[in-house]
DRENSETI-809552 format. One record per atom (N, C-alpha, C, O, CB): x, y, z; residue in three letters. Coordinates in steps of 0.1 Angstrom, whole numbers, plus 5000, padded with zeros to 4 digits. Each point is the difference from the previous one (the first is absolute). Glycine has a CB too. Example, Ala and Ser with C-alpha at 12.3 -4.5 7.8 and 13.67 -1.06 7.14 Angstrom:
BEGIN
513249435078ala
499150125000ala
500950125000ala
501050005007ala
497149885005ala
501550234981ser
500950115000ser
499250115008ser
500550115001ser
500749834977ser
END
This chain:
BEGIN
713613826334met
498550005001met
499650125009met
500650025010met
499449734988met
499150334997thr
499550125007thr
498849965009thr
499149944995thr
501750214986thr
499349885032asp
498949975009asp
499350135004asp
500650095007asp
500649715001asp
497650224987ser
499350135002ser
499149995012ser
499350105003ser
500849954973ser
499949845032ser
499049985011ser
500550095011ser
501150025002ser
498449754991ser
499550285015pro
500350085012pro
500949925010pro
499849885002pro
498150254995pro
503149945009lys
500949935009lys
499550035015lys
499550105003lys
502449924980lys
498449885026thr
499750035014thr
501250075006thr
501149984996thr
497449815005thr
501250285010gln
501050095006gln
501149915006gln
501150055002gln
497250135002gln
501349705001asn
501049925007asn
500849914992asn
500649905005asn
497950115014asn
501650014967glu
500849924992glu
501450045001glu
500450114997glu
497649864987glu
502949935020ala
501450035001ala
500650034987ala
499949924991ala
500249935029ala
500750264978pro
500650034987pro
501049904995pro
500249994988pro
499450255018pro
501149705003asn
501149914996asn
499549855000asn
500949914997asn
500850255012asn
497049824993gln
499549865000gln
500049944986gln
499550074991gln
499149985030gln
501849834978val
499949934987val
498549994996val
499249955008val
503049924996val
497550174984asn
498650004995asn
499749864996asn
500449954990asn
499750295003asn
499149695016leu
499749864997leu
499149984988leu
500049894994leu
500250075031leu
499150154971leu
499149984989leu
500849994987leu
499449944990leu
498950195022leu
502949924987val
500849994988val
501149905001val
500849994990val
498650255005val
500749695016trp
501149915001trp
500149904989trp
501149974995trp
498750065029trp
499149914972asn
500149904990asn
500150054985asn
500149924991asn
498549945025asn
501350274982ile
500150054987ile
501150104997ile
500150064989ile
497449905010ile
503350075011asp
501150094999asp
501349935002asp
500549995011asp
498150204997asp
502149764981pro
501249935001pro
501150085007pro
500849945007pro
498649944972pro
500750255018asp
501150085006asp
499850015015asp
501049995007asp
499150144972asp
498749885026leu
499750005014leu
500449875006leu
500649995011leu
497650174986leu
501549734996lys
500449875005lys
501549985002lys
500549955009lys
497449964980lys
502850145000arg
501549985001arg
500650085012arg
500949955007arg
499150024968arg
499550165027lys
500550085011lys
499749935013lys
500850015009lys
498850204977lys
499249735015phe
499649945013phe
500949885003phe
500449985011phe
497250104985phe
502749844993lys
500949885002lys
501350055005lys
500749945009lys
498149934974lys
501750245011ala
501450055003ala
500050055015ala
500949975007ala
499550094969ala
498550005028lys
499950055014lys
500049895009lys
500650005011lys
498150204981lys
500649695005cys
499949885009cys
501449945001cys
500449965011cys
497250004982cys
503150034996ala
501449945000ala
500950095009ala
500849945007ala
498849964970ala
500350235022leu
500950095008leu
499749985014leu
500950015008leu
499150154973leu
498749835023glu
499649985014glu
500149865005glu
499749975011glu
498950234986glu
501849714994lys
500149855003lys
498749955005lys
499949925010lys
502550114996lys
496550004987arg
498749955003arg
499549924988arg
500350044989arg
499250155028arg
499749714986thr
499449934989thr
498850084995thr
499450085007thr
501349705002thr
499050204978ile
498850084994ile
498849965008ile
499150085002ile
502049934975ile
498749865026lys
498849965008lys
499850075013lys
498950055003lys
501449734986lys
500850245018asp
499950075013asp
499750154998asp
499250065007asp
502449785003asp
499050214980ala
499850154997ala
498550024996ala
499450095004ala
503049944989ala
497149884998ile
498650024996ile
499149985011ile
499050075002ile
501649844976ile
499749995031thr
499149985012thr
500050135009thr
498950045004thr
501649714995thr
500750315003gln
500050125008gln
499250124993gln
499350075007gln
502949855002gln
498050094978leu
499350114993leu
498549985001leu
499250095002leu
502749934982leu
497649855014met
498649985000met
499450025014met
498950065002met
501449774980met
500550145029thr
499550035013thr
499950155003thr
499050045005thr
502149755003thr
499950284987glu
500050155002glu
498850064992glu
499350095005glu
503249914998glu
497349954985tyr
499050054991tyr
498649985007tyr
499250095000tyr
502249864979tyr
498449925026leu
498749975006leu
499850085013leu
498850045002leu
501349734987leu
500950255018asn
499950075013asn
499650154997asn
499250065007asn
502549795004asn
498950214978arg
499750134997arg
498650024994arg
499350105002arg
503149944994arg
497149864997his
498850014993his
498849945007his
498950004995his
502450004985his
498949945032glu
498949935006glu
498850095005glu
498949955001glu
502849885007glu
498650304993ser
498950095004ser
499750104989ser
499350105003ser
501449875020ser
499750004965glu
499650094989glu
498549994997glu
499449905003glu
503050074987glu
497150135004pro
498650004997pro
499749894989pro
500849974992pro
499050285014pro
498949714994met
499649904991met
498850064992met
499250085005met
501549735009met
499250164973leu
499050054992leu
498649955004leu
499849885003leu
501850134978leu
497550085020asp
498649965004asp
499249984987asp
499450094994asp
500750055028asp
500049744973leu
499549974986leu
498450015000leu
499550044990leu
502549825006leu
497450115015arg
498550015001arg
499650144998arg
499150034992arg
500849775023arg
500750294992ala
499750154999ala
500350054986ala
499250084995ala
501249955030ala
500749934970leu
500450054987leu
499049954989leu
499550084992leu
502949915015leu
497249884995gly
499049954990gly
498650075002gly
499450034990gly
501849765010gly
498450235012arg
498750075003arg
500050144994arg
499050044994arg
500749825027arg
501350224981asp
500050144995asp
500250014985asp
499750114995asp
501249955028asp
499749844971his
500350014986his
499349904991his
500449984988his
501850115019his
496849854998gly
499149914992gly
500849874996gly
499749954989gly
499150255003gly
502149765016ile
500749874997ile
499449895008ile
500050015012ile
502250124983ile
497449774999thr
499349895007thr
501149915007thr
500949954994thr
497350054989thr
501650005030val
500949925009val
499249905008val
499050055007val
502750144994val
498649684999ile
499249905007ile
500949925009ile
501249994997ile
497150014984ile
501149935029asp
500849915008asp
499349865000asp
500549915007asp
500350285007asp
498149794979ser
499349885000ser
499049994988ser
499850114993ser
500449875032ser
499349904972gly
499049994990gly
500549974986gly
499350004990gly
499450165023gly
502649824986his
500649974987his
501149895002his
500650005011his
498950244980his
500749675000his
501049905002his
501450045001his
500949925004his
497549944984his
501950265008his
501450055002his
500250065015his
501150035003his
499050024972his
498849965032cys
500150065014cys
500749905009cys
499749884999cys
498350264997cys
502949905013ala
500649925009ala
500150075013ala
500050125001ala
501349774981ala
498850035029glu
500150065013glu
501250095002glu
501149964996glu
497749845013glu
501050324996gly
501150105002gly
500450084987gly
501050075000gly
499849775017gly
498350154973trp
500350084987trp
498750074996trp
498949965002trp
502949874991trp
498550295000leu
498950074993leu
500349984985leu
501149984996leu
498650195023leu
499249834974gln
500149974985gln
499450124992gln
499050055004gln
501049705000gln
500650284985thr
499550104991thr
500449964986thr
500949914998thr
499250275019thr
499449894973his
500449974986his
501450054997his
500450115004his
497249904989his
503249905001cys
501450044998cys
500150104988cys
499649974989cys
501249815019cys
499750344995pro
500150104989pro
501249984991pro
500150064989pro
498950105027pro
501849744987phe
501149974991phe
499749904989phe
500450014989phe
501150035030phe
497749854985cys
499749904990cys
498549984997cys
499749944989cys
502449955019cys
497150155001ser
498549974998ser
499250115006ser
499149975008ser
501349784991ser
499750374996pro
499250115006pro
498549984998pro
499549974989pro
502450195007pro
497449865015gly
498549994999gly
499549865002gly
498849994999gly
501350214987gly
500749705016arg
499549865001arg
500949915008arg
501250025000arg
497650024978arg
500649865028gly
500849895005gly
500450005014gly
500249895006gly
500650104972gly
499350125029phe
500550015014phe
501349925002phe
500149935009phe
497550104998phe
503349984983his
501349935001his
501050065009his
500849935006his
498850004971his
500250205026leu
501150075008leu
499649995015leu
499050055004leu
501550114976leu
500449795027gly
499949985015gly
500850105007gly
501150044996gly
498449725001gly
500050295015phe
500750095009phe
500149945013phe
499049975006phe
500250234981phe
502049775018ser
500249935013ser
499750095011ser
500750115001ser
501049744989ser
497450125019leu
499850085012leu
501149985010leu
500150085010leu
497549904987leu
503249925002glu
501249995009glu
501250074995glu
500650075008glu
498549714998glu
501250204981gly
501350064995gly
499850134993gly
501050074998gly
499849705000gly
498050264998gly
499750134993gly
500549994985gly
500350114994gly
499950015028gly
500049764973asn
500549994986asn
498949954991asn
499149945004asn
503250015005asn
498050084978phe
499049964989phe
500649884993phe
501249994997phe
498050255000phe
499949674999his
500449884992his
498849964991his
498949985005his
502849945013his
498650074970cys
499049964990cys
500149854997cys
501149954998cys
498850284992cys
499049705010trp
500049864997trp
500549974986trp
500449894997trp
497850075020trp
501750144974arg
500349984986arg
501450054997arg
500849934993arg
496850085001arg
502750115010cys
501250074995cys
501150025011cys
501050064998cys
497650054985cys
501149855029gly
501050005011gly
500050125009gly
498950075001gly
502449814984gly
499850155022ser
500050105010ser
500250144994ser
500750014989ser
500249825027ser
498650284991his
500250134995his
500350095012his
499449985011his
499049984969his
502450145018arg
500350105010arg
498750085003arg
499250034991arg
503349985002arg
497450035020thr
498850085004thr
499950134992thr
498950034996thr
501349865027thr
500950184976trp
500050134993trp
499549984985trp
499250084996trp
502750005020trp
498749824977asp
499649984986asp
498549964999asp
499350044991asp
503149895004asp
497249995015thr
498649965000thr
499050115002thr
499050014993thr
501749775015thr
499650315001val
499250125003val
499950094988val
498950054996val
501749945028val
500550024969ile
500050084987ile
499049944990ile
499250074994ile
503250005010ile
497749804994arg
499149934991arg
498650015004arg
499150024992arg
502849835002arg
497850135019leu
498650005005leu
499450144998leu
498850014997leu
501849815020leu
500250294986leu
499450134999leu
500250074986leu
499450104998leu
501149925027leu
500349924967gly
500150054986gly
501250094997gly
500250034988gly
497449955012gly
503050085010ser
501250094997ser
500850015013ser
499649975011ser
499150154972ser
502649925014glu
500950025011glu
499650125009glu
500250005012glu
501649904974glu
497650205007ala
499650125008ala
498949965010ala
500050055011ala
500650104969ala
498449775015ala
498949965009ala
500649915011ala
499550015012ala
498950004969ala
502649915016ala
500649915011ala
500750085010ala
499849985012ala
500449844971ala
500550295013arg
500750085010arg
499050085009arg
500350015012arg
501650014971arg
497050025011lys
499050075007lys
499449915011lys
499650055011lys
500050104969lys
500249735017ala
499349905009ala
501049935009ala
499549945010ala
498850034973ala
503050045015trp
500949915007trp
499950025015trp
499949905007trp
501650114973trp
498650115025gly
499950025014gly
498749985006gly
499949965012gly
501950204985gly
497149874996lys
498749995005lys
499649855003lys
499249985010lys
500250224977lys
501049715005tyr
499549865001tyr
501149915007tyr
500149884996tyr
498450154984tyr
502250025029gln
500949925008gln
499549995014gln
499750115006gln
502349954979gln
498049835021thr
499649985014thr
501350025009thr
501149994995thr
497049854998thr
501650195019asp
501150025010asp
500449875007asp
501050005008asp
498250234995asp
500149664995arg
500349885007arg
501249934993arg
500250024988arg
497449965020arg
503249945000pro
501149934994pro
499549884992pro
498849975000pro
502750105019pro
499449874974his
499749884992his
499949885010his
501049945003his
500150154976his
497749885025val
499849895009val
499049904993val
499350034992val
501150125028val
499749734985ser
499249894995ser
498550035004ser
499850045011ser
502149794990ser
497250144989pro
498650025004pro
499649895010pro
500649905001pro
498950204976pro
499449935031thr
499649915009thr
499549874993thr
499150014991thr
500250185025thr
501249704988lys
499749874994lys
498949935008lys
500050005012lys
502349994978lys
496849955003lys
499049925006lys
500649885008lys
500849934994lys
497550154988lys
501249915031val
500549895008val
499349874996val
498750005000val
501850165019val
500249744977arg
499449884995arg
500049895012arg
500850015009arg
500050044967arg
498249865022arg
500049895010arg
501249924999arg
500649984989arg
496950025009arg
502949945013lys
501249915000lys
499549854998lys
500849924996lys
500550245019lys
497449824988thr
499549864998thr
498950014990thr
499350104999thr
501249845025thr
499349954969val
499050004989val
498649985006val
499849915008val
502050004976val
497350175011trp
498649985004trp
499449894991trp
500250004988trp
499650255020trp
499449674998ala
499449894993ala
498550005002ala
499550045011ala
502549824991ala
497250114988pro
498550005001pro
499649905011pro
500749905002pro
499050164974pro
499249975032pro
499649915010pro
499449874995pro
499550004988pro
500150205026pro
500649704993gly
499349874997gly
500749924988gly
499349934993gly
498750175015gly
503349924991leu
500749934989leu
500049855003leu
500149955011leu
501450254985leu
498549724993gly
500049865001gly
500449934987gly
500150074990gly
498249945029gly
501849864981pro
500349934987pro
498950024990pro
498950045003pro
502449795010pro
499050154974leu
499050014990leu
499049895002leu
500349895002leu
501450204982leu
497049965016gly
498949915003gly
499449954987gly
500550034989gly
499150085032gly
499349824980lys
499349944988lys
499650114990lys
500249994988lys
499049825027lys
500250304990arg
499550114991arg
501250074993arg
499950034989arg
498150005026arg
503149984992his
501250074994his
500549914989his
500350054989his
500350065033his
499549764980arg
500549914990arg
499149994988arg
500450004989arg
500849875029arg
497550134985gln
499050004989gln
500250134991gln
499949994988gln
498549875026gln
501750254992tyr
500250124993tyr
501249994991tyr
500050044988tyr
499050095031tyr
502149834986leu
501349984992leu
499849914988leu
500550024989leu
500850035032leu
498149834982arg
499849904990arg
499150064988arg
500349974989arg
500049845028arg
498750264987arg
499150064990arg
500750094990arg
499650014989arg
498549975027arg
503050084989arg
500850094992arg
501249934994arg
500950074994arg
498350125020arg
500849684986gly
501149934994gly
501349995007gly
501049974994gly
497950094986gly
501149965033tyr
501250005008tyr
500149865007tyr
499049945003tyr
501050315000tyr
501249715000asn
500349895008asn
500250045014asn
501150065003asn
499949814978asn
498150125029pro
500150055013pro
501349965007pro
500650075007pro
496949934995pro
502949874996asp
501249955007asp
501250074995asp
500950025008asp
498049764995asp
501250244984arg
501150074994arg
500150145005arg
501150055004arg
498749814976arg
499150215021leu
500050145005leu
500350005015leu
500750095005leu
497649974978leu
501349845024leu
500350005015leu
501549985001leu
500650065010leu
497149844995leu
502950024987arg
501449975001arg
500950124996arg
500950045007arg
498649724988arg
500150314994asp
500850104994asp
499750145006asp
500950085002asp
499249794977asp
498650155025trp
499750145005trp
499450005014trp
499650115004trp
499949944972trp
500549845031glu
499650005014glu
498750065003glu
499850085009glu
502649924996glu
496649974987leu
498750065001leu
499349945013leu
500249895004leu
499650144971leu
499450065031ile
499249975012ile
498650064998ile
499850064989ile
502349935026ile
497049994994gly
498750054998gly
499350055013gly
500549985011gly
499449864971gly
499050245016thr
499250045011thr
498649954997thr
499649974989thr
501850245015thr
497849785007glu
498649964999glu
499150105006glu
500350124999glu
500449645002glu
498250205005his
499050105004his
500350085013his
499450105003his
499049754986his
502750115018leu
500350075012leu
501150114999leu
500650045010leu
498849755001leu
500950254977ser
501150104997ser
499550144998ser
500750084996ser
500549734994ser
497550215013gly
499550144999gly
499550034986gly
500449934991gly
501150145027gly
497850044980pro
499450034987pro
501050034989pro
499749984989pro
498450115023pro
503149964992ala
501050044990ala
500849884995ala
500450004989ala
499750225022ala
500149674998trp
500949904996trp
499449865000trp
500749904997trp
501050245013trp
497049844993ser
499449875000ser
500049944986ser
499850074990ser
498850005030ser
501549804979trp
499949924988trp
500950064989trp
499650044989trp
498149905017trp
503650064997arg
501050044990arg
501249905000arg
500349935009arg
499050314995arg
501349754984ile
501349944999ile
501050105003ile
500150104994ile
499149734988ile
501750145028ile
501050095005ile
501349964995ile
500449885000ile
498350165021ile
502050064973phe
501449974995phe
501050095006phe
499850135000phe
499249814978phe
502050015028pro
501150085006pro
500850074989pro
500249944989pro
499949905030pro
500350284983ile
500850084991ile
501450015006ile
500250055011ile
497850084980ile
503049825002leu
501450005005leu
500950094993leu
499750044988leu
499949725018leu
501450295001asn
501050094993asn
501049914993asn
499949885000asn
499750305017asn
501449884977arg
501049924992arg
500849915009arg
500549894996arg
499750304989arg
499949845028glu
500749915009glu
499249895006glu
500549915007glu
500950294999glu
497349794990gly
499249905004gly
499350025013gly
499549905006gly
501949954982gly
498550275017arg
499350045012arg
498650054997arg
499850084992arg
502549975019arg
496849904997val
498650044998val
499850145005val
500450045011val
498849734992val
500350324988val
499950145004val
498550055000val
499750105005val
502549944985val
496949875004ala
498650045000ala
499249874996ala
500649914995ala
499950345000ala
498249765007tyr
499149904995tyr
498950064992tyr
499550115002tyr
500949755018tyr
499350074969gly
498950044991gly
498949905000gly
500249885004gly
501350264982gly
497349895009gly
498949905000gly
499150024988gly
499850114996gly
500349885028gly
499549894970arg
499150004989arg
498749945004arg
500049895006arg
501950104978arg
497050085014ser
498749945005ser
499649884991ser
500349994989ser
499050245019ser
499949684999leu
499649884992leu
498850034991leu
499749924992leu
501149945027leu
498650254983ser
498850054992ser
500450124993ser
500550105005ser
497949805011ser
501250104971asp
500350124992asp
499050125003asp
500250114996asp
500649744986asp
498250125026lys
499050105004lys
500650085012lys
499550115003lys
498649754989lys
502950095015thr
500650075011thr
500950114995thr
500849974992thr
499049825023thr
500050334991lys
500950114995lys
500750065012lys
499450015011lys
499050044971lys
502949975017pro
500849974988pro
500449865000pro
500149935010pro
500850304990pro
499349724987lys
500449854999lys
501349985006lys
500349905007lys
498450084972lys
502350115019tyr
501349995006tyr
500150105011tyr
499650124998tyr
501449804980tyr
499650045033arg
500250105011arg
501449995006arg
500649895001arg
496950085004arg
503050144998leu
501350015007leu
499750075014leu
499050075001leu
502449944977leu
499549975032pro
499850065012pro
500150164999pro
500450054990pro
500649745021pro
498750275000glu
500250155000glu
501550034999glu
500849925004glu
497150115010glu
502450094981asp
501450044999asp
500849985013asp
501149954999asp
498150224984asp
500249875028ser
500749995013ser
500249855004ser
500849985010ser
498250244996ser
500449694988gln
500149865004gln
501149924992gln
500249885001gln
497450135006gln
503150064984ile
501049944991ile
501350055005ile
500250115003ile
498249884977ile
502649915020thr
501350045006thr
500950074990thr
501150055004thr
498749755010thr
499850224973val
500950074991val
499050104992val
498850005002val
502949814996val
498950284994asn
499250094992asn
499249924991asn
500549924991asn
501350265010asn
496849834999pro
499249924992pro
500250024985pro
499849914992pro
498550115026pro
502350104978lys
500350024986lys
501149914995lys
500249994988lys
499050255015lys
501549705006ser
501249924995ser
499649854999ser
500949934996ser
500650245015ser
497349804992leu
499749855000leu
499949954986leu
499550064991leu
499249975030leu
502049854977leu
500049934988leu
499749855004leu
500949935005leu
500750244983leu
497249795009tyr
499649865004tyr
500849904991tyr
500050014988tyr
497750075019tyr
503049834999gly
500849904993gly
501550034999gly
500749914994gly
497250044994gly
502550165016ile
501450044998ile
501049915006ile
501149984996ile
498250265003ile
500349695012his
500949915007his
500349874992his
500949935003his
498250165019his
500049894968his
500249874992his
500750034987his
500149914991his
497950005019his
502550214987val
500650044988val
501549985001val
500750065008val
497550104986val
502349754998glu
501549974999glu
500550034986glu
499249994991glu
500649845028glu
501450204980gly
500650024987gly
499850154996gly
499850085008gly
499849684986gly
500550264993asp
500050144995asp
498750044992asp
500050104994asp
502549885005asp
496549945002ala
498850024993ala
498850015010ala
499949935010ala
501049964969ala
498150195017val
498850015008val
498850034991val
500250084990val
501150005030val
497649874983val
498750034993val
499150085010val
499749955011val
500549834974val
499350335010val
499350095008val
498550004996val
499750024989val
502350135014val
497149825007val
498649994998val
499350085010val
500650075008val
499649704983val
498450235009glu
499350095008glu
499749945014glu
500250065010glu
498850044970glu
500449785020gly
499449945012gly
500649885005gly
500749934992gly
497350175001gly
501849865020pro
500549885005pro
499549874993pro
500849914999pro
499250215023pro
498849884973ala
499549894992ala
500949974987ala
500249894996ala
497550155013ala
502750074985asp
500949994988asp
501349945004asp
500549914993asp
498450294997asp
501749845022val
501349945004val
499849855003val
500849924996val
499950305014val
498249754997arg
499849865003arg
499849914988arg
500349885000arg
498750195022arg
500549994967arg
499849924988arg
501349994993arg
500449894995arg
497350195002arg
503150035001leu
501349994993leu
501049935008leu
500949934995leu
498550284994leu
500649815025gly
501049935008gly
501250085003gly
500050124998gly
499249674993gly
501850155015lys
501250065004lys
500750074988lys
500149954989lys
500249885030lys
500250304984gly
500650084989gly
499150114996gly
500450094993gly
500849714999gly
497650215014ser
499050114997ser
499750075013ser
500149955010ser
498949924970ser
500750265018val
499750085012val
498750094996val
499850034988val
502749985020val
496850025002ala
498850084998ala
500150145007ala
500550015011ala
498149784988ala
501050314994thr
499950145005thr
498950025010thr
499850115005thr
501349974974thr
498049825022leu
498850015009leu
499050104995leu
499550085008leu
502049845011leu
498350094969gly
499150104994gly
500450044986gly
501149974996gly
498450115027gly
499649994970thr
500350044986thr
501250105000thr
500949994992thr
496749975002thr
502450135016gly
501150105001gly
501249945006gly
500149895004gly
498250294998gly
502849904998trp
501349965005trp
500650135006trp
499650114997trp
500749704986trp
500750175026asn
500750105007asn
501550004997asn
500549904996asn
497750105022asn
502450124983val
501450014998val
500849905009val
501049944996val
498750304997val
499849755020glu
500749915009glu
500049854995glu
501049935002glu
498350225017glu
499749814974gln
500049874993gln
500950004988gln
500749904998gln
496950065010gln
502350144984ala
500850004988ala
501550005003ala
500849944993ala
497450194996ala
502249945022val
501450005004val
500549855002val
501149974997val
498650265013val
499549694996gln
500349865003gln
500149924987gln
500849914998gln
498150115024gln
500250024968leu
500049924988leu
501250034991leu
500449924992leu
497150085010leu
503050124998lys
501050044991lys
501449935002lys
500850004991lys
498150225008lys
501249715012arg
501249925003arg
500149884991arg
501149944999arg
499050155024arg
498749864972phe
500049894991phe
500450044986phe
499650104995phe
498649795019phe
502650024980gln
500550044986gln
498949974989gln
500150064990gln
502249895018gln
496849954995arg
498949974991arg
498750025007arg
499749935010arg
501749914977arg
497850265008arg
498750035007arg
498949994990arg
500050074989arg
501250095026arg
497849764988tyr
498949974991tyr
498750065007tyr
499749965011tyr
501549834979tyr
498150305003ile
498850065005ile
498849934994ile
499850004988ile
501450225015ile
498049715006met
498849934996met
498850045007met
499549925008met
502049884986met
498150325004met
498850055007met
498749954993met
500149944990met
501250275017met
497649815000asp
498749954995asp
499750064986asp
500550124998asp
498649855025asp
500249974968pro
499850054986pro
499150124999pro
499850054989pro
500749725004pro
498850275018asp
499150124999asp
500850124998asp
501350005001asp
497049895013asp
501050224982ser
500750134996ser
500950065012ser
501150044998ser
497050004986ser
501349955028ser
500750065012ser
501349925003ser
501050055003ser
496850045006ser
502149784990gly
501149915002gly
501150024990gly
501250015003gly
497349835007gly
501150174977gln
501050034990gln
500750135001gln
501250024997gln
497549834988gln
500550255019glu
500550145001glu
501150005012glu
501150064998glu
496750044993glu
501949845020gln
500950005011gln
501249924997gln
501250035004gln
496950005012gln
501749864976gly
501249914996gly
500950084991gly
501249995002gly
497449815000gly
500950284989glu
500850084992glu
500850105007glu
501250034997glu
497249944985glu
501050105028lys
500750105008lys
501149935008lys
501150065001lys
496850085001lys
501849755004leu
501049935008leu
501249964991leu
501250015003leu
497049905013leu
501550044972ala
501049964990ala
500950124996ala
501249994999ala
497349824993ala
500950305006asn
500750124997asn
500950055011asn
501250044998asn
496950034987asn
501549915027trp
500850045012trp
501249915001trp
501150045002trp
496850055010trp
501849784987leu
501149905002leu
501050004988leu
501149975001leu
497349895012leu
501150194975gly
500850014988gly
501150095001gly
500950004992gly
497249944996gly
501950155022met
501150105002met
501249935006met
501150065000met
497250125003met
501649705002tyr
501149935007tyr
500549894992tyr
499449954990tyr
499650115032tyr
502249894981ser
500749904993ser
499149875000ser
499349985010ser
503050124995ser
497949824985gly
499249885000gly
498950014989gly
499950104993gly
500549855031gly
498849954975glu
498949994990glu
498650005007glu
499849935010glu
501749954974glu
497650205010thr
498750015005thr
499049974988thr
500150074990thr
500550105029thr
498549744983glu
499149964989glu
498649995005glu
499849945011glu
502149934978glu
497250185004ile
498549985003ile
499549884993ile
500249984987ile
499550275015ile
499749665005ile
499449884995ile
498650034995ile
499250035008ile
502249825007ile
498450144972glu
498750034994glu
499349884995glu
500649894999glu
500350344995glu
497949785002gly
499249894994gly
499249925009gly
499449904996gly
502450104988gly
498250035029leu
499149935009leu
498550034998leu
499750114998leu
502249895019leu
497349904984phe
498650024999phe
499349995013phe
498750015001phe
501449894976phe
500650085034cys
499549995013cys
501050055010cys
501250014996cys
497249804997cys
501250205020asp
501050045010asp
501049885001asp
499649884998asp
498750275014asp
502949874992pro
501049895002pro
499449905010pro
500349884998pro
501650274997pro
497449895015gly
499549905009gly
498949914995gly
499749905006gly
500850275011gly
498949864971asp
499049924994asp
500649914989asp
499249934994asp
499150255012asp
503049824992leu
500649914990leu
499949865005leu
499949975011leu
501750214982leu
498449734997asp
500149865003asp
501349975006asp
501050074996asp
497549874985asp
501649975029gln
501249985007gln
501249964991gln
501150045002gln
497549905018gln
501149974971lys
501149964990lys
500550114992lys
501250014998lys
497849775001lys
500150314997glu
500450114992glu
500850105008glu
501050054995glu
496949934991glu
501750045027ala
500850095009ala
501449945002ala
501050085000ala
496850005011ala
502349794991asp
501349945003asp
500950024988asp
501250025001asp
497749815014asp
500550154973gln
500850024987gln
500550144999gln
501250024996gln
497549794993gln
500550295014ile
500450144999ile
501250035009ile
500950064996ile
496750004998ile
502349895018met
501050025010met
501349934996met
501150055002met
497249985016met
501649854976lys
501249934996lys
500750074989lys
501250014999lys
497749785007lys
500350284985glu
500650074989glu
500750135004glu
500950054995glu
497449844990glu
501150175026leu
500450145004leu
501249995010leu
500950084998leu
496750004997leu
502349845015val
500950025011val
501049885002val
500950015007val
497350135004val
501549754982glu
500949895002glu
501250004989glu
500849915001glu
497349955009glu
END
């Protein structure tokens, strides 16, 4: 394999090239023989090589992708798209989807490229594709490298304790009436989802809401959400400020703690989860984030049941396409004439029985 990428001055000439270790059988045989001669295990030798490699490269320049994109008309984003994740920049992948999708991620910590569709790519090969030629890449290579070492980006400090809306209390008469009008059994929801409520003393943002705890997979409360008792109150659904949540808000999946087995049903809102019951999760909105999708891909059977409107169906299809890259089955549930939360309870129970039991 010919490597045309520029070399750094501190690259040791006799160092095993880790980039070709898995694809050069002759190199592997020589390395095993060397280990046998020195009476070392391959594991110990690889560990030593990786340590030496990282020590030599810890202060190597990193590509300044933002500057490269700015000067060459390449769109680079860090937010505003469901492929965006904390600590990554996104751009269109020149290998599999040029001009669309923002599938290609660039790690601000490791300086490496990874596409959600076609996998990892070497920095040198990626720069060639982004700029259109090897000559252009060589011309830009030195200009768009930063002098800082590969260090982790500053991470947002999260709360250690969960913030809760003021004035929490048991579900009152108005809360229960609201639930019954929508065809829910308040006692069942209280048992399964631990709903609580607020009244008039909870301030303008949180008064008269049904409050639902949001738990992680381990069953620990990481945030609280609230649904207003009046459709005139905006927003109808409310989450705390970013700084008041103990985890990355993009990773929240309402109901994930109740999903057992290898199947999951993905819906938009908490009301949909409470209608369908255990085995379903909500993305807490029409859109979805990669942090949520990463959790969903571990299930072998994934059913996407977004609201039947155009935006819900569009996002559902995108999520299904993303999950479809991984092992298991992903299916979009079609034919709904209403939101899952507005289904008759018997119908919802039958759907879940057919899908996840």
